[in-house]
C-alpha positions as a Python dict, from the first residue, in 0.01 Angstrom:
ca = {
    (1, 'M'): (0, 0, 0),
    (2, 'I'): (109, 360, -53),
    (3, 'L'): (105, 448, 317),
    (4, 'S'): (317, 147, 405),
    (5, 'G'): (568, 235, 135),
    (6, 'V'): (592, 595, 256),
    (7, 'L'): (659, 483, 613),
    (8, 'A'): (921, 231, 502),
    (9, 'T'): (1097, 506, 305),
    (10, 'L'): (1067, 743, 599),
    (11, 'W'): (1202, 502, 854),
    (12, 'G'): (1385, 223, 676),
    (13, 'M'): (1201, 29, 949),
    (14, 'R'): (899, -195, 892),
    (15, 'F'): (620, -255, 1140),
    (16, 'A'): (416, -573, 1180),
    (17, 'I'): (127, -717, 1376),
    (18, 'Y'): (229, -1038, 1552),
    (19, 'V'): (-39, -1240, 1729),
    (20, 'P'): (-101, -1592, 1862),
    (21, 'S'): (-344, -1823, 1687),
    (22, 'F'): (-523, -1971, 1986),
    (23, 'G'): (-793, -1881, 2235),
    (24, 'S'): (-1165, -1819, 2208),
    (25, 'S'): (-1116, -1526, 1967),
    (26, 'L'): (-774, -1557, 1806),
    (27, 'G'): (-821, -1931, 1768),
    (28, 'D'): (-1090, -1846, 1512),
    (29, 'P'): (-919, -1837, 1169),
    (30, 'S'): (-1181, -1599, 1031),
    (31, 'V'): (-1091, -1346, 1303),
    (32, 'L'): (-722, -1375, 1217),
    (33, 'V'): (-791, -1327, 845),
    (34, 'S'): (-1001, -1018, 916),
    (35, 'L'): (-720, -875, 1128),
    (36, 'A'): (-471, -932, 846),
    (37, 'V'): (-700, -757, 597),
    (38, 'A'): (-742, -466, 838),
    (39, 'A'): (-365, -449, 894),
    (40, 'E'): (-300, -422, 521),
    (41, 'E'): (-566, -153, 486),
    (42, 'A'): (-415, 44, 776),
    (43, 'G'): (-65, 40, 627),
    (44, 'W'): (113, -220, 840),
    (45, 'D'): (401, -388, 659),
    (46, 'G'): (358, -739, 796),
    (47, 'F'): (120, -984, 962),
    (48, 'F'): (278, -1277, 1145),
    (49, 'L'): (138, -1562, 1354),
    (50, 'W'): (269, -1785, 1631),
    (51, 'D'): (281, -2152, 1531),
    (52, 'H'): (182, -2413, 1791),
    (53, 'V'): (-5, -2742, 1792),
    (54, 'V'): (-64, -2770, 2166),
    (55, 'V'): (-129, -2481, 2405),
    (56, 'P'): (-164, -2578, 2774),
    (57, 'D'): (-521, -2534, 2902),
    (58, 'E'): (-633, -2394, 2566),
    (59, 'P'): (-798, -2640, 2328),
    (60, 'V'): (-895, -2383, 2062),
    (61, 'V'): (-597, -2353, 1825),
    (62, 'A'): (-603, -2246, 1458),
    (63, 'D'): (-360, -2414, 1220),
    (64, 'V'): (-125, -2140, 1106),
    (65, 'W'): (-62, -2268, 754),
    (66, 'V'): (-428, -2308, 670),
    (67, 'T'): (-498, -1963, 814),
    (68, 'L'): (-211, -1799, 625),
    (69, 'G'): (-341, -1948, 302),
    (70, 'A'): (-666, -1761, 361),
    (71, 'V'): (-473, -1445, 453),
    (72, 'A'): (-276, -1469, 127),
    (73, 'A'): (-598, -1503, -72),
    (74, 'R'): (-761, -1203, 96),
    (75, 'T'): (-464, -962, 85),
    (76, 'S'): (-233, -836, -188),
    (77, 'S'): (67, -652, -44),
    (78, 'I'): (130, -729, 323),
    (79, 'T'): (421, -959, 418),
    (80, 'L'): (305, -1270, 604),
    (81, 'G'): (437, -1582, 768),
    (82, 'P'): (475, -1805, 1072),
    (83, 'L'): (710, -1687, 1348),
    (84, 'V'): (821, -1947, 1409),
    (85, 'T'): (748, -2298, 1287),
    (86, 'S'): (934, -2597, 1429),
    (87, 'L'): (1109, -2807, 1167),
    (88, 'G'): (1134, -3106, 1400),
    (89, 'R'): (759, -3108, 1454),
    (90, 'R'): (633, -3010, 1107),
    (91, 'R'): (898, -3204, 912),
    (92, 'P'): (1113, -3011, 660),
    (93, 'W'): (961, -3165, 345),
    (94, 'K'): (609, -3076, 455),
    (95, 'V'): (719, -2724, 548),
    (96, 'A'): (898, -2686, 213),
    (97, 'L'): (584, -2791, 24),
    (98, 'E'): (362, -2562, 233),
    (99, 'A'): (604, -2270, 196),
    (100, 'S'): (635, -2322, -178),
    (101, 'T'): (257, -2330, -216),
    (102, 'L'): (200, -2026, 4),
    (103, 'Q'): (475, -1827, -168),
    (104, 'R'): (313, -1887, -507),
    (105, 'L'): (-35, -1816, -371),
    (106, 'S'): (76, -1489, -208),
    (107, 'G'): (277, -1363, -503),
    (108, 'G'): (608, -1374, -315),
    (109, 'R'): (504, -1225, 20),
    (110, 'L'): (592, -1517, 249),
    (111, 'V'): (867, -1509, 510),
    (112, 'L'): (936, -1850, 665),
    (113, 'G'): (1028, -1821, 1031),
    (114, 'V'): (1180, -2139, 1176),
    (115, 'G'): (1288, -2242, 1522),
    (116, 'A'): (1348, -2533, 1756),
    (117, 'G'): (994, -2528, 1892),
    (118, 'V'): (873, -2584, 2248),
    (119, 'P'): (844, -2913, 2444),
    (120, 'Q'): (464, -2894, 2464),
    (121, 'D'): (441, -2947, 2088),
    (122, 'Y'): (649, -3269, 2112),
    (123, 'S'): (610, -3452, 2441),
    (124, 'P'): (233, -3522, 2427),
    (125, 'F'): (292, -3719, 2107),
    (126, 'G'): (593, -3920, 2220),
    (127, 'E'): (844, -3719, 2015),
    (128, 'R'): (1204, -3749, 2138),
    (129, 'V'): (1393, -3570, 1860),
    (130, 'S'): (1664, -3316, 1946),
    (131, 'R'): (1483, -2993, 1870),
    (132, 'A'): (1802, -2791, 1818),
    (133, 'V'): (1954, -3045, 1577),
    (134, 'A'): (1624, -3079, 1393),
    (135, 'M'): (1616, -2704, 1344),
    (136, 'S'): (1968, -2663, 1206),
    (137, 'E'): (1952, -2975, 989),
    (138, 'G'): (1596, -2891, 888),
    (139, 'V'): (1687, -2546, 756),
    (140, 'E'): (1951, -2702, 534),
    (141, 'L'): (1697, -2953, 406),
    (142, 'V'): (1423, -2692, 342),
    (143, 'R'): (1669, -2480, 146),
    (144, 'A'): (1773, -2783, -60),
    (145, 'L'): (1412, -2883, -130),
    (146, 'L'): (1322, -2531, -245),
    (147, 'S'): (1627, -2506, -471),
    (148, 'G'): (1473, -2709, -755),
    (149, 'E'): (1759, -2958, -747),
    (150, 'P'): (1733, -3331, -666),
    (151, 'V'): (1786, -3385, -293),
    (152, 'E'): (1988, -3662, -134),
    (153, 'H'): (2021, -3610, 240),
    (154, 'R'): (2140, -3838, 520),
    (155, 'G'): (2157, -3657, 851),
    (156, 'E'): (2133, -3718, 1222),
    (157, 'V'): (1757, -3660, 1225),
    (158, 'F'): (1629, -3663, 866),
    (159, 'A'): (1680, -3873, 553),
    (160, 'V'): (1558, -3779, 203),
    (161, 'S'): (1635, -3957, -123),
    (162, 'G'): (1548, -3878, -483),
    (163, 'V'): (1311, -3588, -414),
    (164, 'R'): (1286, -3284, -639),
    (165, 'F'): (1051, -2992, -584),
    (166, 'A'): (1001, -2693, -815),
    (167, 'P'): (1237, -2403, -738),
    (168, 'V'): (1078, -2133, -522),
    (169, 'E'): (1259, -1850, -342),
    (170, 'V'): (1151, -1820, 21),
    (171, 'P'): (1330, -1597, 275),
    (172, 'I'): (1406, -1786, 598),
    (173, 'W'): (1436, -1619, 939),
    (174, 'V'): (1576, -1822, 1229),
    (175, 'G'): (1419, -1764, 1569),
    (176, 'G'): (1481, -1855, 1928),
    (177, 'V'): (1576, -1734, 2273),
    (178, 'W'): (1878, -1504, 2285),
    (179, 'P'): (2159, -1515, 2404),
    (180, 'R'): (2144, -1893, 2361),
    (181, 'E'): (2317, -2029, 2053),
    (182, 'V'): (2017, -2210, 1900),
    (183, 'P'): (1883, -1919, 1690),
    (184, 'F'): (2223, -1889, 1524),
    (185, 'R'): (2294, -2254, 1446),
    (186, 'A'): (2151, -2209, 1096),
    (187, 'A'): (2248, -1844, 1047),
    (188, 'A'): (2455, -1918, 738),
    (189, 'L'): (2144, -2054, 563),
    (190, 'A'): (1909, -1776, 675),
    (191, 'S'): (1833, -1423, 564),
    (192, 'G'): (1716, -1295, 903),
    (193, 'V'): (1684, -1357, 1276),
    (194, 'V'): (1391, -1331, 1520),
    (195, 'P'): (1534, -1317, 1874),
    (196, 'A'): (1336, -1330, 2197),
    (197, 'T'): (1455, -1280, 2555),
    (198, 'F'): (1255, -1375, 2862),
    (199, 'G'): (1283, -1276, 3228),
    (200, 'P'): (1084, -1365, 3541),
    (201, 'G'): (799, -1142, 3423),
    (202, 'G'): (788, -1276, 3069),
    (203, 'L'): (912, -1115, 2748),
    (204, 'V'): (1197, -866, 2783),
    (205, 'V'): (1216, -606, 2506),
    (206, 'L'): (1577, -582, 2394),
    (207, 'S'): (1749, -246, 2411),
    (208, 'P'): (1912, -102, 2098),
    (209, 'A'): (2251, -206, 2239),
    (210, 'D'): (2134, -565, 2289),
    (211, 'A'): (1976, -562, 1942),
    (212, 'A'): (2312, -460, 1798),
    (213, 'R'): (2472, -756, 1978),
    (214, 'V'): (2209, -989, 1831),
    (215, 'K'): (2292, -861, 1485),
    (216, 'A'): (2664, -907, 1551),
    (217, 'D'): (2608, -1263, 1678),
    (218, 'F'): (2398, -1343, 1372),
    (219, 'V'): (2663, -1215, 1130),
    (220, 'A'): (2945, -1383, 1324),
    (221, 'S'): (2755, -1713, 1292),
    (222, 'G'): (2745, -1679, 913),
    (223, 'G'): (2433, -1468, 859),
    (224, 'P'): (2439, -1196, 592),
    (225, 'A'): (2557, -851, 703),
    (226, 'G'): (2248, -702, 540),
    (227, 'G'): (2014, -956, 695),
    (228, 'E'): (1683, -883, 864),
    (229, 'V'): (1651, -844, 1241),
    (230, 'A'): (1289, -872, 1354),
    (231, 'L'): (1243, -758, 1712),
    (232, 'W'): (937, -861, 1908),
    (233, 'G'): (827, -551, 2098),
    (234, 'G'): (556, -729, 2294),
    (235, 'A'): (269, -509, 2407),
    (236, 'S'): (393, -191, 2243),
    (237, 'L'): (646, -64, 1996),
    (238, 'P'): (955, 59, 2182),
    (239, 'E'): (1048, 423, 2181),
    (240, 'G'): (1349, 535, 1982),
    (241, 'V'): (1286, 377, 1644),
    (242, 'R'): (1590, 553, 1500),
    (243, 'E'): (1815, 396, 1764),
    (244, 'Y'): (1686, 48, 1682),
    (245, 'E'): (1730, 114, 1313),
    (246, 'E'): (2089, 222, 1372),
    (247, 'A'): (2142, -101, 1570),
    (248, 'G'): (2043, -305, 1264),
    (249, 'V'): (1680, -381, 1349),
    (250, 'T'): (1468, -388, 1032),
    (251, 'W'): (1130, -504, 1168),
    (252, 'L'): (941, -419, 1488),
    (253, 'L'): (661, -661, 1581),
    (254, 'T'): (377, -598, 1827),
    (255, 'D'): (29, -703, 1932),
    (256, 'G'): (-42, -364, 2086),
    (257, 'G'): (-97, -514, 2430),
    (258, 'A'): (-461, -572, 2340),
    (259, 'R'): (-652, -767, 2605),
    (260, 'D'): (-936, -869, 2375),
    (261, 'V'): (-1001, -888, 2004),
    (262, 'E'): (-1189, -559, 1984),
    (263, 'E'): (-896, -374, 2143),
    (264, 'L'): (-669, -546, 1895),
    (265, 'R'): (-891, -443, 1604),
    (266, 'A'): (-873, -80, 1722),
    (267, 'F'): (-495, -99, 1758),
    (268, 'V'): (-455, -250, 1411),
    (269, 'A'): (-690, 6, 1252),
    (270, 'A'): (-485, 293, 1398),
    (271, 'G'): (-194, 188, 1178),
    (272, 'P'): (181, 185, 1236),
    (273, 'P'): (361, 483, 1388),
    (274, 'S'): (409, 782, 1163),
    (275, 'G'): (679, 932, 1379),
    (276, 'V'): (853, 816, 1698),
}
């Protein structure tokens, strides 16, 4: 959209709505699709969803890939994707096929966020795979499957033989808890990083100085110097957008701190910041 393009030119920073896909309201895929449509209309640059199968004490969960397919069909310009999907749980070949399909459906607007995942998505189903190894090996396998070349892979977790998918370009962002090493295990195969830091009270919003260290860790681990850094701002966008931009942050993600879906709708409709 024009407004989104103006803001991106103004800031060099992009702003996105980032929400979970579970609960009595946000577990409804039609609600999520309507929020994505409203975000595009209001000039937000991106719309991203959490990706879980099991949420403790919450049985209402929307499948992210099905929902994003509907988002892609109902929008035309907003960037979209899962942040993040677990390659050990979803399986790299299934993720590659889903990502290829969604990238073609959306006209090239998909960003594929990948991570190790959380125990609650594994243990109820008897899964015992090393989540960290599955992530790093899985990124390599997804990239190979999307390259258009025949794939022969024998790894610690996955084995693929004689498979060839059509070539489709899909940007991959690696995510995880910083300063642990897991988000950076596959940095050399990624085009961006989605760090998160947690304290006793929950999410900790990284300072510009910490964000600069994340960027340095990502590059030192093999990530591109011009790669994306998507910072989860939690309930609100942090002050000092220029400082974050100077630190190498390229995306700021937020849910606006909305306590219910109507508050979230109002926050989305207000649009991204026009000056901070």
